[in-house]
LUMPA-213198 format. One line per field, with one value per residue (C-alpha): residue number from 1; x, y, z. Coordinates in nm, 2 decimals, decimal comma. Each point is the difference from the previous one (the first is absolute). Layout:
<sites>
num (NUM_...);
xx (X_...);
yy (Y_...);
zz (Z_...);
</sites>
This chain:
<sites>
num (1_2_3_4_5_6_7_8_9_10_11_12_13_14_15_16_17_18_19_20_21_22_23_24_25_26_27_28_29_30_31_32_33_34_35_36_37_38_39_40_41_42_43_44_45_46_47_48_49_50_51_52_53_54_55_56_57_58_59_60_61_62_63_64_65_66_67_68_69_70_71_72_73_74_75_76_77_78_79);
xx (10,66_0,03_0,27_0,00_0,27_-0,03_0,30_0,25_-0,13_-0,19_-0,30_-0,19_-0,40_-0,12_-0,32_-0,26_-0,37_-0,25_-0,37_-0,20_-0,35_-0,19_-0,33_-0,20_0,18_0,11_0,33_0,26_0,33_0,26_0,37_0,18_0,35_0,19_0,24_0,26_0,02_0,34_0,00_-0,18_0,12_-0,23_-0,29_-0,16_-0,27_-0,22_-0,18_-0,30_-0,11_-0,23_0,16_-0,05_-0,31_-0,15_-0,35_-0,15_0,23_-0,03_-0,38_0,03_0,26_-0,22_-0,33_0,23_0,12_-0,39_-0,16_0,30_-0,09_-0,38_0,08_0,22_-0,25_-0,25_0,17_0,06_-0,32_0,04_-0,25);
yy (-9,38_0,11_-0,12_-0,09_-0,02_-0,22_-0,10_0,09_-0,19_0,15_-0,17_0,07_-0,08_-0,15_0,19_-0,11_0,08_-0,26_-0,01_-0,26_-0,11_-0,03_-0,21_0,26_0,34_-0,03_0,10_0,14_0,14_-0,04_0,15_-0,28_-0,02_-0,28_0,06_-0,26_-0,04_0,08_-0,22_-0,29_-0,02_-0,28_0,22_0,28_0,26_0,11_0,31_0,10_0,37_0,14_0,25_0,40_0,12_-0,32_0,04_-0,32_-0,22_0,20_-0,04_-0,36_-0,06_0,20_-0,20_-0,33_0,11_0,08_-0,32_-0,19_0,19_-0,10_-0,36_-0,02_0,14_-0,23_-0,32_0,12_0,08_0,35_0,15);
zz (5,09_0,35_0,22_0,37_0,27_0,31_0,24_-0,27_-0,31_-0,29_-0,15_-0,33_0,03_-0,27_-0,13_-0,25_-0,09_-0,02_-0,08_0,19_-0,14_0,34_-0,04_0,23_0,01_-0,38_-0,16_0,28_-0,13_0,26_0,05_0,16_0,15_0,11_0,29_0,13_0,38_0,11_0,29_-0,14_-0,39_-0,08_0,03_-0,18_0,10_-0,29_0,03_-0,21_-0,05_-0,27_-0,24_0,13_-0,18_-0,07_0,15_-0,14_0,16_0,34_-0,01_-0,07_0,28_0,22_-0,10_0,07_0,36_0,08_-0,12_0,19_0,34_-0,05_-0,10_0,29_0,25_-0,16_0,07_0,35_0,10_0,02_-0,25);
</sites>
């Protein structure tokens, strides 16, 4: 597991793999990492990315991005 240094303190991010069953995009495998915020220890930043080489998840996420953009445009009267 990687380590990061910030302001002289050492952090060990937690990292896990999770499969989400999305009702529209199908299964999405995401590698997520939880990072503690040094200046606000009660807050956690969670970053999700598809694992390298997972083209099915990448395609699903691209689909959701396009779908969300279309819905947003429709709701704002832009389409």
